[in-house]
N, C-alpha and C positions, 0 to 999 in steps of 0.2 A: 762528520768525523768518521773515518773508517772504523768498522765494527771491531777490528782486532787491535785497536789502540787501547792502551792501558792508562787510566788516569792516575797521576802521581801527585804527591804533595812534597814540598821541601821539608825534610825532617831534621837536618843538621847541616851546619856549615862550620868549617874550621879553617882558620887562616894559616896555621902552621902545623903540619904533620910531617914526621920524618918519612922520607921516601927512599933514602939511601944514606950512606955514611956521610954525615955533614951536609946533607941536602934536605931542604924542606920545601913543601908545596902546600897548596890549599886543597881542601876536600869538601865536596858537597855530597849529601846523601839524599836521594829521592826515594820516597816510600809509596808503594802501591796502595791506593785507598781501599781496595776490596781484598778479600781473602785471596791468596794466603799472605798478603802484605809483604811481598818481596821488596828488597832494597836494591837500588843501584848506587854503588859507591864510585864516584868519579873524581879522580885526582885532577885538579885544575890549578891555574896560576894563582899566586897569592893576591895580586891586585883584583882579579875577578872574584876571589873569595871575599875580599873586603867589600867589594861592590854589592855582592849578594847579601852579605851579613848586614850592611848598612841599611839597605832597603827593607830586608826581612824583619829587622828589629824595630823599624819605624823611625830610625834616625833621619834627621834632615841635615844634609851637608851644607856648609856655608856657601859652596859653589857647586853648580851642577856638574855631574860627571858626564863622560861620553855616553853612558847608557841613558842618563836623564835627558841629554840632548836628543838622542835618537827617538825616544818615546815622545818627547815634545814636538819634534819635527813631524813624526807620523800623525800626531793629533792635529797639527797645524794644516796638514794636507787633507784633512777630513777623512782620515783612515783610522783604523785602530788595530793594535796588536792583539790578536785573538788567542793564539796558541803558541807554545814552545813545544817542539816534538823532538825527542831523542830518536833519530831515524836509523842508526846503524851502530855496530860495534865490531871491531876486529881484535882478535887475540884477547878478548874480555877486558881490554883496557884502553883501546883507542876508540873513542866515541865520536859520533857525528850527529848533527842536529839541524833543525830548520826553525824559523819563525814564520808564522802564517799571519798575513796582514789582510784586513778586509776593508774594502771601500766601495760604496754603492753596490753592494751585493756581489762584487767580484773579489775573489780570493787570490792573493799573490803569496808565493812561497820563496823565502830567501834562505839559502844554506848558510850555516854559521857553526861556531863551536858551541858545545853544550853549555859551557860557562856563560857565554854571551847570551844564549837563548834564555837561560834561567834568570840572569841578571836583568834582562829586559822584562821577562814575564812578571817578576816580583814588583816591578815598577808600574806596569800597565794595568789600569783598573779592569778587573774582570778577566784577565788573561789566565789561561789554565796551562798546566804542564802535562804532557803525555809522553809515552814511549811506545814504539811498535812492539807488538807481542814477541816478535823474533828477538828483539834486543833483551827483553825480560827473560826469555827462555835461555839466551846465551850467557847473560851476565847477572841476572837477578839472583839474589841470595836471601835466605831467611835471616832474621835478626841474630841468630846464633852463628851465622856464617855458613850454614849448610845449604845445600841445594835442595829445592823442593822436589818431591817426586814428580816424574813426568806426567803430563796430562793424559787421561785415558784416550786411546785411539778411537776414532769414530767407528760406529757399528759397521760391519761389513755386510754387503748385500749377499743374500743367499745365492749359492751357485745354481745355475739353471741345469736342466738335464742336458746331456751331451747333444749338441746340435741345435738345441732350442735357444732362441734369442732371449736376452733379458727384456723385460717389458718396456723399460724406458730407453732402449737402444734406438737412437735416432736413425740408424741405417736400415731399420726393419719396417716393412709395411705388411699389413695383413691382406691376403688375397681373399676374394669372395668365397673360395672353397675351404677357407680356414687354415690353409698351409702358409707358413711364413715365406716371404721371399725377400731377398736382400736388395736394398736400394743403394747403389754406389753414390759417392759424393756428388756426382754431376747431376743427380736427380732422375736419371733414367732407371727403369725397372728391368731387372734381368733375372731370369730363372736359372741361368747356367752357373751361378756362383755357388760352389759347394759350401756346406756349413763349416764353421771353424772346427779345427781339431783340438781337443782339450789337451 
């Protein structure tokens, strides 16, 4: 799992929410498991909302749905659905996702709609839901609808003295006399390259 992925849990599903004058849609809410518990509110189709709600509530339909069929087919092929991942967002409302399948130690990724990814994940034993941190930063909100404060910036490295290279600069090699010399990208050592101008 990429380290910047955020683990989520399904927090709410609604089959009918008003999204415009006389227009209804489904809504799913995914909640970050760790602090600050940001939420992703994703408007989805009503059939997908019903599919998520049915499995999430533990109901057993009289006939298998398309999502049930998909999970059963994956299992029949000796694979398992491991993760549903919200991979992107545009304009804070158009979301993208993928499901990750694992078989014999090999991972396969299939692009899909977030509603389908979650509908599959709630049906597949042990499957988890994640979102890329960039998605949470762009569209995640706190429970009161506000945006969380931005994460602190990483510490900056101290500035070196004028003309002195940074210690971890890969283009610098130390000469035996202690004076730095610059090493171009081709690996040759040259003394005629002037130090950078601040």
